[in-house]
C-alpha positions as CSV (number, residue, x, y, z in Angstrom):
1,M,101.4,55.3,95.4
2,A,99.3,58.5,95.3
3,L,98.0,60.0,98.5
4,S,94.3,59.9,99.1
5,R,92.4,63.2,99.4
6,T,92.3,63.0,103.2
7,G,95.9,61.9,103.4
8,A,97.0,64.9,101.3
9,R,95.1,67.3,103.5
10,A,96.7,65.8,106.6
11,L,100.2,66.1,105.1
12,C,99.5,69.8,104.4
13,L,98.3,70.4,107.9
14,W,101.4,68.8,109.4
15,T,103.6,70.8,107.1
16,L,101.9,74.0,108.3
17,A,102.5,72.9,111.9
18,I,106.2,72.5,111.1
19,F,106.2,76.1,109.8
20,F,104.7,77.2,113.1
21,M,107.5,75.6,115.0
22,T,110.2,77.2,112.9
23,G,108.7,80.6,113.3
24,A,107.7,80.9,109.6
25,L,103.9,81.3,110.2
26,Y,102.5,83.3,107.3
27,R,105.6,85.5,107.1
28,L,106.7,86.6,103.7
29,S,110.0,85.0,102.5
30,S,111.2,88.3,101.1
31,L,111.4,90.1,104.5
32,T,114.7,91.6,105.3
33,P,116.1,92.3,108.8
34,K,114.9,95.8,108.7
35,D,111.4,94.6,108.3
36,R,111.2,93.2,111.9
37,W,108.0,94.0,113.8
38,Y,109.4,96.9,115.7
39,Q,112.0,99.5,115.1
40,P,113.4,101.7,117.9
41,Y,114.0,105.4,117.1
42,P,115.5,108.3,119.0
43,K,113.4,110.3,121.4
44,S,113.7,113.4,119.1
45,Y,111.9,111.6,116.3
46,H,108.2,112.5,116.5
47,S,106.9,112.0,113.0
48,N,103.7,110.1,112.6
49,E,104.4,109.4,108.9
50,A,105.2,106.0,107.5
51,T,105.6,104.7,103.9
52,P,103.2,106.5,101.6
53,S,101.4,103.3,100.6
54,L,100.4,102.5,104.2
55,N,99.6,106.1,105.4
56,K,95.9,105.8,104.7
57,F,95.7,102.6,106.8
58,F,97.0,103.9,110.1
59,N,96.2,107.6,110.0
60,P,92.4,107.3,110.2
61,K,90.4,110.4,109.3
62,A,89.5,112.7,112.1
63,E,85.9,112.7,111.0
64,E,85.5,109.0,111.6
65,I,87.0,109.3,115.1
66,Q,84.7,112.2,115.9
67,K,81.6,110.4,114.6
68,I,82.4,107.4,116.8
69,M,83.2,109.5,119.9
70,K,79.8,111.1,119.4
71,L,78.2,107.7,119.9
72,L,80.0,107.3,123.2
73,E,78.7,110.6,124.7
74,W,77.1,110.0,128.1
75,P,75.1,112.4,130.3
76,E,77.2,114.2,132.9
77,P,76.0,115.0,136.4
78,P,76.2,118.5,137.9
79,N,79.6,119.5,139.3
80,S,80.5,118.9,143.0
81,T,77.8,116.3,143.7
82,S,78.2,114.6,147.1
83,F,78.1,110.9,147.6
84,L,74.8,111.0,149.5
85,S,73.3,112.9,146.5
86,S,74.3,110.2,144.1
87,T,72.0,107.4,142.9
88,S,71.4,104.7,145.5
89,P,70.4,101.1,144.6
90,S,68.6,100.9,148.0
91,T,66.2,103.7,147.4
92,T,65.8,103.6,143.6
93,E,62.3,102.2,142.7
94,C,60.9,100.1,139.8
95,S,57.2,99.7,138.8
96,W,55.3,98.2,135.9
97,L,54.3,100.6,133.0
98,D,50.8,99.9,131.7
99,P,50.3,96.7,133.6
100,R,47.9,94.1,132.1
101,T,46.4,90.9,133.4
102,T,47.5,88.8,130.4
103,Y,50.8,88.8,128.5
104,H,51.7,86.7,125.5
105,V,54.9,85.5,123.9
106,G,56.1,88.1,121.3
107,E,54.8,91.1,123.2
108,H,56.8,93.7,125.1
109,V,56.6,94.6,128.7
110,K,58.0,97.9,130.2
111,V,59.2,98.8,133.6
112,F,59.6,102.4,134.9
113,I,62.7,103.2,137.0
114,R,62.8,106.2,139.3
115,A,66.3,106.9,140.4
116,R,66.7,108.2,143.9
117,D,69.7,109.4,146.0
118,H,70.8,108.2,149.4
119,Y,68.4,110.8,151.0
120,D,65.5,109.1,149.1
121,H,65.1,112.2,147.0
122,P,64.2,111.7,143.3
123,K,67.1,112.4,140.9
124,T,66.5,115.2,138.3
125,Y,69.1,114.2,135.8
126,G,70.2,111.0,134.0
127,G,73.4,109.2,133.2
128,D,73.1,106.2,135.6
129,Y,74.1,102.9,134.1
130,F,71.5,100.1,134.6
131,Q,71.5,96.5,133.3
132,A,68.3,94.6,133.1
133,K,67.2,91.0,132.4
134,L,64.0,89.0,132.3
135,H,64.5,85.4,133.4
136,S,62.9,82.2,134.5
137,P,65.3,80.2,136.8
138,Q,63.3,77.0,136.6
139,L,63.5,77.0,132.8
140,K,67.1,78.3,132.7
141,A,65.8,81.1,130.5
142,G,67.0,84.7,130.2
143,V,67.0,87.7,128.0
144,T,68.4,91.2,128.3
145,G,66.3,94.3,128.5
146,S,67.0,97.6,126.8
147,I,67.2,100.8,128.9
148,T,66.0,104.2,127.8
149,D,67.4,107.2,129.7
150,H,64.9,110.1,129.8
151,R,67.6,112.4,131.1
152,N,65.4,113.5,134.0
153,G,66.2,110.8,136.6
154,S,63.7,108.4,135.1
155,Y,64.3,105.4,132.9
156,T,62.3,102.8,131.0
157,A,63.4,99.1,130.8
158,T,61.8,97.2,127.9
159,F,61.7,93.4,127.6
160,L,60.6,91.2,124.8
161,L,58.6,88.2,126.0
162,L,60.1,85.1,124.3
163,W,58.9,82.0,126.3
164,P,55.7,81.0,128.2
165,G,55.7,80.6,131.9
166,I,56.4,82.7,135.0
167,C,59.1,85.3,134.3
168,N,61.0,87.5,136.8
169,I,62.7,90.8,136.2
170,S,66.0,91.9,137.6
171,I,67.4,95.4,137.3
172,S,70.8,96.3,138.6
173,L,72.4,99.7,139.1
174,V,75.9,99.1,137.7
175,H,77.1,102.7,138.4
176,S,75.6,106.0,139.3
177,S,76.1,108.9,136.9
178,E,78.4,110.3,139.5
179,A,80.6,107.2,139.5
180,I,80.7,107.2,135.7
181,A,82.0,110.8,135.7
182,I,84.9,109.6,137.8
183,L,85.6,106.5,135.6
184,R,85.5,108.7,132.5
185,N,87.9,111.2,134.0
186,K,90.4,108.6,135.1
187,R,90.2,106.8,131.8
188,E,91.2,109.9,129.9
189,T,93.7,111.5,132.4
190,R,95.4,108.6,134.1
191,P,96.4,105.9,131.6
192,D,99.3,105.2,134.0
193,K,96.9,103.5,136.5
194,V,98.0,100.2,135.0
195,Y,101.6,99.8,134.0
196,Y,103.9,97.2,132.5
197,A,107.4,96.0,132.8
198,G,110.1,96.1,130.1
199,Y,113.1,93.8,130.5
200,F,116.4,95.0,128.9
201,H,119.5,92.9,128.4
202,Y,122.8,94.4,127.3
203,K,126.4,93.1,127.7
204,R,125.5,90.9,130.7
205,K,123.6,93.8,132.3
206,K,119.9,93.7,133.0
207,A,117.3,96.3,133.8
208,I,113.6,96.4,134.4
209,V,111.7,99.6,133.6
210,E,108.2,100.8,133.3
211,C,106.5,100.7,129.9
212,N,103.1,101.8,128.6
213,A,100.9,102.7,125.6
214,Q,101.7,106.4,126.3
215,P,105.1,107.7,127.4
216,P,105.7,106.9,131.1
217,G,108.2,109.7,131.5
218,Q,110.3,112.3,129.9
219,D,113.3,110.2,128.8
220,V,111.8,107.2,126.9
221,C,112.5,104.7,124.3
222,S,109.8,104.8,121.6
223,Y,109.0,101.7,119.5
224,R,107.0,101.9,116.3
225,D,105.7,99.1,114.3
226,L,106.9,99.8,110.7
227,H,103.7,98.5,109.0
228,T,100.9,99.7,111.3
229,G,102.5,102.8,112.9
230,E,101.5,101.6,116.4
231,E,103.7,102.8,119.2
232,W,104.9,101.6,122.6
233,F,107.0,103.4,125.1
234,C,109.5,102.4,127.9
235,V,111.5,104.4,130.3
236,R,115.0,104.6,128.9
237,P,117.3,102.6,131.2
238,Q,120.6,104.4,131.8
239,G,123.5,102.8,129.8
240,F,121.2,100.6,127.7
241,P,120.4,101.0,124.0
242,C,116.7,101.0,123.2
243,S,117.3,97.9,121.0
244,S,118.1,95.9,124.1
245,Y,114.4,95.7,125.1
246,L,113.7,92.0,124.9
247,E,110.7,91.0,127.1
248,H,107.4,92.2,128.4
249,S,105.1,91.5,131.3
250,S,102.4,93.1,133.4
251,S,103.7,95.0,136.4
252,G,101.2,96.7,138.7
253,N,98.3,99.1,139.4
254,R,98.3,102.5,140.9
255,E,95.8,103.8,143.4
256,I,94.4,106.8,141.6
257,L,91.2,107.5,143.6
258,T,90.8,109.8,146.5
259,S,89.0,108.6,149.5
260,A,86.0,110.6,148.4
261,E,86.0,109.1,144.9
262,R,86.3,105.6,146.3
263,E,82.9,106.0,147.9
264,F,81.1,106.3,144.6
265,L,82.8,103.1,143.2
266,N,82.5,101.0,146.4
267,S,81.2,97.5,145.9
268,S,78.3,98.3,148.2
269,V,76.8,100.6,145.6
270,S,78.2,99.1,142.3
271,D,76.4,96.4,140.3
272,K,73.6,96.0,142.9
273,V,70.1,94.7,142.2
274,I,67.4,97.2,142.8
275,S,65.5,96.0,145.8
276,S,62.1,97.4,144.7
277,A,59.8,94.4,144.3
278,L,58.3,93.4,141.0
279,L,56.1,90.4,141.2
280,G,56.6,87.7,138.5
281,L,54.4,87.9,135.5
282,V,52.7,84.9,133.8
283,V,53.3,84.8,130.1
284,Q,50.9,82.8,127.8
285,P,52.0,81.1,124.6
286,Q,51.5,82.9,121.3
287,K,49.2,81.6,118.6
288,R,51.8,81.5,115.9
289,T,55.5,80.3,116.4
290,R,58.1,83.0,115.9
291,E,60.6,82.1,113.3
292,V,64.0,83.5,112.4
293,K,64.3,83.2,108.6
294,N,67.9,84.3,108.0
295,I,70.7,81.8,107.8
296,C,73.8,82.8,109.7
297,K,75.8,84.8,107.2
298,P,78.2,87.8,107.3
299,G,76.8,91.4,107.6
300,L,73.7,90.6,109.7
301,S,73.0,93.2,112.4
302,N,72.4,92.4,116.0
303,P,68.8,93.3,117.1
304,E,67.8,94.2,120.6
305,P,67.8,91.6,122.0
306,A,70.2,89.5,119.9
307,G,69.0,86.2,121.4
308,Y,67.9,84.5,124.6
309,Y,68.4,81.4,126.7
310,Y,65.7,78.8,127.0
311,Q,66.3,75.4,128.7
312,D,70.0,76.3,128.9
313,K,70.4,76.8,125.1
314,W,71.1,80.0,123.3
315,N,68.5,80.9,120.7
316,S,69.7,83.6,118.3
317,L,67.4,86.3,117.0
318,V,70.0,87.2,114.4
319,C,69.8,84.0,112.4
320,R,69.0,80.3,112.6
321,N,71.8,79.2,114.9
322,R,72.6,75.5,115.2
323,N,73.7,73.3,118.1
324,F,76.8,71.1,117.8
325,P,76.3,68.7,120.7
326,T,78.8,66.0,119.6
327,P,82.5,66.1,118.5
328,A,81.3,64.6,115.2
329,N,79.1,67.6,114.6
330,V,82.0,69.9,115.1
331,T,84.4,68.0,112.9
332,S,81.9,67.8,110.1
333,C,81.7,71.6,110.2
334,L,85.4,72.3,110.4
335,K,86.6,69.7,108.0
336,G,89.0,71.3,105.6
337,K,89.0,74.6,107.5
338,V,91.9,76.7,108.8
339,V,90.7,78.8,111.8
340,Y,92.9,81.6,113.1
341,M,91.9,83.2,116.4
342,F,93.5,86.5,117.5
343,G,92.6,88.1,120.8
344,D,92.7,87.9,124.5
345,S,92.1,85.1,127.1
346,T,88.3,85.3,126.6
347,L,88.8,84.1,123.0
348,R,91.4,81.6,124.1
349,Q,88.6,79.9,126.1
350,W,87.0,79.0,122.7
351,W,90.2,77.4,121.5
352,E,90.5,75.5,124.8
353,Y,86.9,74.4,124.7
354,L,87.3,72.9,121.2
355,V,90.5,71.1,122.1
356,D,88.9,69.6,125.1
357,F,85.7,68.7,123.4
358,V,87.0,67.1,120.2
359,P,89.2,64.0,120.9
360,S,90.7,64.0,117.4
361,L,91.8,67.6,117.7
362,Q,95.3,67.3,119.1
363,R,97.5,70.2,120.4
364,V,100.9,70.7,118.7
365,D,103.5,71.8,121.2
366,L,105.3,74.7,119.7
367,H,107.5,75.3,122.8
368,V,106.3,78.8,123.3
369,S,104.7,80.6,126.3
370,Y,101.1,79.5,126.8
371,T,99.8,83.0,127.6
372,P,100.6,84.7,124.3
373,G,100.7,81.6,122.2
374,P,100.5,80.7,119.4
375,L,98.5,77.7,120.5
376,L,98.0,75.3,117.7
377,A,95.8,72.2,117.3
378,T,95.3,70.0,114.3
379,D,92.9,67.3,113.4
380,T,94.6,65.2,110.7
381,E,91.7,62.7,110.6
382,H,89.2,65.4,109.5
383,G,91.7,67.8,108.0
384,F,91.4,71.1,109.9
385,L,93.6,73.4,111.9
386,L,92.8,75.7,114.9
387,Q,95.2,78.4,116.1
388,W,95.0,81.1,118.8
389,R,97.4,83.8,119.7
390,A,97.3,86.9,121.8
391,H,97.0,90.4,120.4
392,Q,99.8,92.9,120.7
393,R,100.4,95.1,123.7
394,P,98.9,96.6,125.9
395,L,98.6,93.2,127.4
396,S,98.6,92.1,131.0
397,M,100.5,88.8,131.1
398,K,103.4,86.8,132.5
399,R,106.9,87.6,131.3
400,T,107.1,87.0,127.5
401,R,109.6,87.5,124.7
402,L,108.7,90.4,122.4
403,Q,109.1,88.2,119.3
404,E,106.0,86.2,120.5
405,L,103.8,89.3,120.4
406,K,102.3,90.2,117.0
407,Y,100.0,92.9,115.7
408,I,96.7,91.4,114.4
409,A,96.8,93.7,111.3
410,N,100.3,92.5,110.4
411,E,99.2,88.8,110.7
412,L,96.2,89.5,108.5
413,D,98.3,91.3,105.9
414,G,100.6,88.3,105.8
415,M,97.8,86.0,104.7
416,G,97.2,85.2,101.1
417,G,93.6,84.1,101.5
418,G,92.3,81.5,99.1
419,D,89.2,79.4,99.1
420,D,86.3,79.3,101.6
421,G,88.3,77.2,104.1
422,L,89.9,80.3,105.8
423,V,88.2,81.5,109.0
424,I,89.4,84.5,111.0
425,V,88.1,85.2,114.6
426,I,89.1,88.4,116.3
427,N,88.5,90.0,119.7
428,C,90.3,92.9,121.2
429,L,88.8,94.9,124.1
430,A,89.4,94.1,127.8
431,H,93.1,95.1,127.9
432,F,92.3,98.5,126.5
433,I,89.7,99.8,129.0
434,F,92.4,101.5,131.1
435,F,93.4,103.9,128.3
436,P,91.8,106.8,126.5
437,V,89.3,105.7,123.9
438,D,91.4,107.0,121.0
439,V,94.1,104.4,121.8
440,Y,91.5,101.7,121.3
441,L,90.0,103.3,118.2
442,R,93.3,103.6,116.5
443,R,94.0,99.8,117.1
444,M,90.5,98.8,115.9
445,I,90.6,101.0,112.7
446,I,94.0,99.5,111.8
447,I,92.6,96.0,112.3
448,R,89.4,96.9,110.4
449,D,91.5,98.2,107.4
450,A,93.6,95.0,107.4
451,V,90.3,92.9,107.4
452,A,89.0,94.9,104.5
453,R,92.3,94.3,102.5
454,L,92.0,90.5,103.3
455,L,88.4,90.4,102.2
456,E,89.3,92.2,99.0
457,R,91.8,89.6,97.9
458,S,90.0,86.7,99.5
459,P,86.2,87.4,99.5
460,R,85.2,84.0,100.6
461,T,87.2,84.3,103.9
462,K,84.8,84.3,106.9
463,V,85.6,87.0,109.5
464,I,84.0,86.8,113.0
465,I,84.4,89.6,115.5
466,K,83.7,88.6,119.1
467,S,82.2,91.4,121.2
468,G,83.3,92.0,124.8
469,N,82.1,90.1,127.8
470,T,80.4,91.6,130.8
471,G,81.7,91.0,134.3
472,F,85.1,92.7,134.3
473,L,85.4,92.8,138.1
474,F,88.8,94.5,138.6
475,I,90.1,97.4,140.6
476,H,90.2,99.5,137.4
477,G,87.7,97.5,135.4
478,S,84.0,98.2,134.8
479,D,81.2,97.1,132.6
480,W,80.6,100.7,131.7
481,L,84.2,101.1,130.4
482,S,83.8,97.8,128.5
483,L,80.4,99.0,127.0
484,Q,82.1,102.1,125.7
485,L,84.7,100.1,123.8
486,D,82.2,97.5,122.6
487,T,80.1,100.3,121.2
488,A,83.1,101.7,119.4
489,M,84.1,98.3,118.0
490,R,80.7,97.7,116.5
491,A,80.8,101.2,114.9
492,V,84.2,100.6,113.4
493,F,83.2,97.3,111.7
494,S,79.8,98.4,110.6
495,G,79.5,98.2,106.8
496,L,82.0,95.4,106.4
497,P,80.7,91.9,105.4
498,V,81.8,90.4,108.8
499,T,80.0,88.8,111.7
500,I,79.7,90.6,115.0
501,L,79.1,87.8,117.5
502,D,77.3,89.3,120.5
503,A,79.0,87.8,123.5
504,W,77.9,90.8,125.5
505,Q,74.3,89.7,125.8
506,M,75.3,86.0,126.2
507,T,77.3,86.8,129.3
508,S,74.8,89.3,130.8
509,C,71.5,87.4,130.9
510,H,72.7,83.9,131.9
511,Y,71.6,82.4,135.2
512,L,75.3,82.1,136.3
513,P,76.9,85.2,137.8
514,K,78.7,87.5,135.4
515,H,82.4,87.0,135.0
516,I,84.9,88.2,132.4
517,H,85.9,84.5,132.0
518,P,82.5,82.8,131.9
519,K,81.9,79.1,132.7
520,K,82.1,76.3,130.2
521,I,78.3,76.2,129.5
522,I,78.4,79.8,128.2
523,I,81.5,79.1,126.2
524,E,79.7,76.2,124.6
525,H,76.9,78.5,123.5
526,M,79.4,81.0,122.0
527,V,81.3,78.3,120.1
528,D,78.1,76.8,118.8
529,L,77.1,80.3,117.5
530,M,80.5,80.8,115.9
531,L,80.2,77.4,114.2
532,S,76.7,78.4,113.0
533,F,78.3,81.2,111.0
534,I,81.0,79.0,109.7
535,C,78.5,76.2,108.7
536,P,75.1,77.8,108.4
537,K,73.6,74.7,106.8
């Protein structure tokens, strides 16, 4: 008896799940042993060349790198500035610019910020990093404000009024310009501040050594991916061949700050709300309703602001986003789709949310480590598949077999594409903030080129790039470091018909405290926005 359309789709999905379990996920059958994902080579081999057909993909032009680095330039403070001469959140002041008695939805309001040091002296140069939001706690409403640095110690915060009622303004000093100078210096000169463990096994002997994205010593084993040219390095364990490197994990952090430098980055002066009082303003309704006319489609730019919360719902200003309040709404959207997610744990939260939210979406146990994945879930009733897996090192995680770690670009190049049922979701940011920017740029350009190749052979594939989250509260983490990489990522993918989903603003203006792993309600908004781009109508 012939299978029904739904039954045939379910059979295909379960067949694909079996391929996952056997390790054959979108790998080409013609691969030979020499095509494995890494290849050790002797220390003396320093060539950056690969096969001629792939050279252009992993040797990005210097002009592109320089152009993006120009976007990341930040004002530097004078040399040898003391802590007491740095910007203080306690003395810095805010005041209304051009105050009026009446405000209406759709208008802008501006706040003047005068940075002052710990002596209460006005600053004469810029470079401080402020974050600002306008919010109404009773309405569970919030929107980010944009900051203009006038490079003379003064700043302007601009807010778009988007709902009627009483609105409050909150402006935080994330870092002084002096603290940012320290962060920038340590980012570029001390990539060893976070390090990783490499586990070697050879003839019943074991060794654990330090590994990193840049050589962690003079005598190292160097590992290059044959297809992307990406490299990874481990200290060479005595008596072990480099090929005996089998497992990876995070290892530790180094204290790289002097006692004087720690003052500038102390929690007492970092990410602190400016205490200068700004009374709430009353916003009146506008006469005509503001409408967003665009449907959610690839290639749309993110305005400033990209959206806002109102009554605990995200309202996009990019396009007409939809809500998916029931499992039936989700399954109707994803029916017949194959969704591949590649990234870190902030994207894994999306996979986990959907698996928890949709009863018919069942996890398939692939008997692999949970941290790197792949994590697979299928809905045979509605005929769709959802997979997440971690991006390749650098990656802070529990002990994991190297075979479980894949480069995103290689995974994309292994996909044949096809109809409009293929969806790719990518994020790659938080694990790179410890390293010089060019390490991150190299990875993102390689991924970008793989996305371009996929779209060329499969134009109807939908590609969504998740931006970074705010709230990276870690000894070597910082929203400023994350902002730099987020800015670079957006520049790399500009011009491609992909969606940049702005999680940065969604995590920075919510009423809940910022956190690199936001609470479920914020994840719900992000997933709904993703689904709006997958199913705009």
